[in-house]
KOLKOL-143677 format. One record per atom (N, C-alpha, C): residue in one letter; x, y, z. Coordinates in pm, whole numbers, plus 50000, padded with zeros to 5 digits. Each point is the difference from the previous one (the first is absolute). Example, Ala and Ser with C-alpha at 12.3 -4.5 7.8 and 13.67 -1.06 7.14 Angstrom:
! residues 2
a513194943150780 a499115011950000 a500905012050000 s499655010549928 s500825011950006 s499235010950073 
This chain:
! residues 162
m500824988150000 m499185011950000 m500875012650000 k501144999550072 k500875011750003 k500575002949861 k500424989549931 k500545001849864 k498935005649908 l498804994550011 l498905004749915 l499695014750029 a500025003850126 a499745014050037 a501095009149945 e501264995750009 e501105008349949 e499945001449848 f499724989049931 f499885000849854 f498815008649958 t498924999450076 t498835008149970 t500315014950018 r500715003350108 r500395014050021 r500965004749891 l500914991249958 l500925003649894 l499245002549870 r499004991549972 r499195002049880 r499285013550005 q499485003650116 q499335012950014 q500975011649978 r501224998950054 r500995010649980 r500385001349853 l500194988649932 l500355000449859 l498885006149917 q498774996350032 q498875005849927 q499925015150023 g500305004450119 g500015014350029 g501075007349921 m501194994049990 m501085006249923 m499665000549851 i499414989449950 i499604999749859 i498985010949974 s499065001450090 s498985010449986 s500635014050006 q500985001850087 q500665013050011 q500735003849873 l500464990249925 l500675003049874 l499025001449883 k498964991649999 k499094999849885 k499035011749997 v499455003650114 v498955010350003 v500495013549949 p501155005150046 p500445012949945 p500274999349849 l500484988649952 l500244998649856 l498695000549922 a498984993450053 a498705000149934 a499405014150000 e500165007150111 e499495013750007 e500775009249906 q501304998149993 q500835008149911 q499614997449854 k499664987749970 k499634996349864 k498735007449956 r499075001650093 r498735006549966 r500135015249989 f500835005950083 f500005014650008 f501315006649957 g501084992549996 g501305006249979 g500504999249858 d501235004249985 d500705000149872 d500344985549961 k499774996449876 k500224986349954 k501474996150005 a500895009149964 a501444997050002 a500474997850144 l499535008250090 l500364998550140 l499444987050057 t498794996749961 t499384987550046 t500814988049955 t500455000149876 t500824989049948 t501324999050075 q500625011450025 q501265000250072 q499844994950143 l498955004350068 l499744995150137 l499724985150000 g499244995449901 g499704985849990 g501254991649979 q500955005149922 q501244992749977 q500824999050128 h499985010450079 h500764999850126 h499394990250101 c498704998449996 c499324991450097 c499814985649951 s500204997549872 s499664986949944 s500804988750063 s501295001750021 s500804989150058 s499594997550144 s499705010650073 s499554998350139 s498664992850005 l499095003949911 l498694993449997 l500144985249962 k500844997049903 k500204986049960 k500564991950116 a500965005750072 a500594992950114 a498974997950111 l499215010350028 l498974998750104 l498944989749961 l499585000149873 l499014990249954 l500574985950006 s501274998649968 s500644986950010 s500064995350144 d500365009150090 d500024996650143 d498614996350050 l498995007349954 l498634997150041 l499584986149956 k500334996349877 k499684986549952 k500704989450084 g501245002750037 g500754990650084 g499374998450138 v499575010950058 v499374999550132 v498674992549992 e499215002749896 e498734992949986 e500224985149979 k501054996649928 k500334985849981 k500414993650133 a500765007450082 a500414994950131 a498804998250092 i499045009249992 i498784998850081 i499234987549958 k499854997949870 k499314987949952 k500714987450046 q501335000349995 q500784988350043 q499814997350148 l500015010450083 l499764998350144 l498644993850026 i499025004549925 i498634994850021 i499914985549956 t500594996649889 t499894986149951 t500834990450084 d501075004850065 d500834991250082 d499344996250132 d499125008450052 d499344997450128 d498594994649972 p499704987650040 p498684994249969 p498835007550065 t500205005350120 t498935007550067 t499715013049925 l501075007249967 l499835012549926 l499384997449863 k500434989349937 k499494996749867 k498504997350005 a499564992550100 a498574996950014 a499205012650028 l500495008450090 l499325012750030 l499975009149878 f501125000749929 f500105008549883 f499004995649892 e499914986949977 e499054994949900 e498575002850041 l499724998950129 l498655002750049 l499645014749984 v500905008850037 v499725014449993 v499925004749855 t500884994949914 t499995004449860 t498864993849920 s499264990950059 s498834994449930 s498855010149995 i500095010550079 i498995010650000 i500245008949880 p498975003149922 p500205008949885 p500515013750043 g501005005049928 g500565013150029 g501204999650093 v500224988950068 v501124998950094 v501154993149929 g501115007249991 g501194994749936 g501114997950101 q501224999149949 q501164997050084 q500235010750105 v499915012649964 v500315010850093 v498995000450115 v498724999649968 v498965000650104 v500074987650088 a500224988449939 a500064987650077 a501175000350099 t501175004149955 t501145000450092 t499785010150112 e499415011549968 e499735009950104 e498984994950102 l498974993149953 l499014994450093 l500614989450090 i500834991549940 i500644989450078 i500965006150103 l500735010249961 l500915006650094 l499255007650109 a498945007149961 a499255008050098 a499344991350106 s499574988349960 s499304991350095 s500894989250058 d501315000449971 d500954989950046 d499504986049964 e499814997949872 e499484987549943 e498614996750053 f499215010150025 f498644998950052 f499954993450138 n501105001150075 n500044995150137 n499725011250099 a500505011949975 a499815011350092 a498605005849988 i499505000649878 i498665005549976 i499174989249931 k499094994150074 k499164989449943 k498605004949968 d499585010650065 d498675005549981 d500015009749882 p499114998249901 p499965009249885 p499745014550040 k499205002150104 k499715013650044 k501265006750055 k500834992550071 k501245005550053 k500975003349888 l500044991549897 l500865002849886 l499525012449925 a498695001449986 a499455011949934 a500335012650080 c499934999250130 c500345011450086 c501495003149991 h500824989550000 h501455001849990 h500395006349866 a499304996049895 a500295005349867 a499415013949978 g499075004050083 g499425013349987 g498845000649903 v499334988949979 v498845000149909 v498684999350075 a500064999450133 a498794999450081 a499835013250075 p499095008649954 p499825012950069 p499174998450127 f500265008650096 f499265000150125 f499425013950021 e498835000550062 e499435013150029 e500625005550127 h500135012850004 h500565006950115 h498825003750090 s499804992250107 s498835002450084 s500394999250148 s499165006150079 s500154999650144 s498604998550057 g499714988550050 g498654997650051 g499024999449884 s498995008550006 s498995000049894 s500275010449892 s500975008850023 s500265010549901 s501084995449901 v499745003049874 v500954996749894 v500675012949956 r501335000150001 r500745012249964 r500714997949867 g499505006049897 g500654999649870 g499774987149925 k500634999149885 k499824988249915 k500904988650045 t499754988349944 t500814988350035 t501405001949945 r500974994950074 r501405001549961 r500754987150025 v501154999149933 v500914988850019 v501035004050104 n500414990750082 n501005002750102 n501305004649936 h500655009850058 h501245005349942 h501184990550020 h499844989550079 h501054990150020 h499954988949896 a499065000749908 a499834989549900 a501214999249908 r500184988449941 r501094997749905 r499535004849863 k500335012249968 k499475006549881 k500514993949870 s501204994550001 s500514993549879 s499174987749967 l499574992750102 l499154988449977 l498625004349952 k499505011150052 k498715005449955 k500075003549852 t501095006349959 t500185003649859 t500034987649912 l500744989850043 l500084987749922 l498654993049990 l499264999850109 l498684993649996 l499035007849911 h500125013250000 h499175008249912 h500324997049854 m501284999249967 m500404997149863 m499574985849959 a500064990650094 a499554986449972 a498504999849973 a499245007950076 a498555000749978 a499695006249864 m500745010449964 m499785006249869 m500364990449888 s501024992050021 s500404990049901 s498954988849991 a499454996150114 a498994989350001 a498725004349927 l499735012949998 l498815004849931 l500104998249848 q501214998749950 q500204998349857 q499704985749954 v499994990550096 v499784985949968 v498524996850016 p499364994949894 p498584996350014 p499834989050106 g499025001950087 g499754990250104 g499175005950113 e500094993550115 e499195004150115 e500335014050050 l501295003250008 l500385013150052 l499555011349908 q500114997849870 q499535010149905 q498515001750009 a499284989150012 a498545000850012 a499595006850131 y500714997050108 y499705006350128 y500255015049993 y501065004049935 y500345014249986 y498925007249921 
């Protein structure tokens, strides 16, 4: 689990660095000088290629860690059987719940991920709208939201429910 957590954090850092290089180039392409955009792209291309190569290596290592451990492999196959849930969401869920040993109740997992809002009340008075706890794991909330949006693209029960 420690190795999986470290590789997952490394993948997140690499994705952040790739985004930091790609986004300004895309913005420059839309609004800036074409010659300058080409020159900036040439300066960043080797760095982007190296980062993308490193990212592929890390994702391969994560897959290898999962396939080597029979418990992780079984959990991973179970979680990824849900439409919209891929490798990234599955590994984050498994890590957040410590292989579903620390958090067994779905309501507790929803609260931990920050997808279960609570009303702010005292006695019979309700103060303001419902909110998510500020201690929630917001990165997991983002991943679950993206998984839900992805699941809506697949025809089936979730699309019909939506």
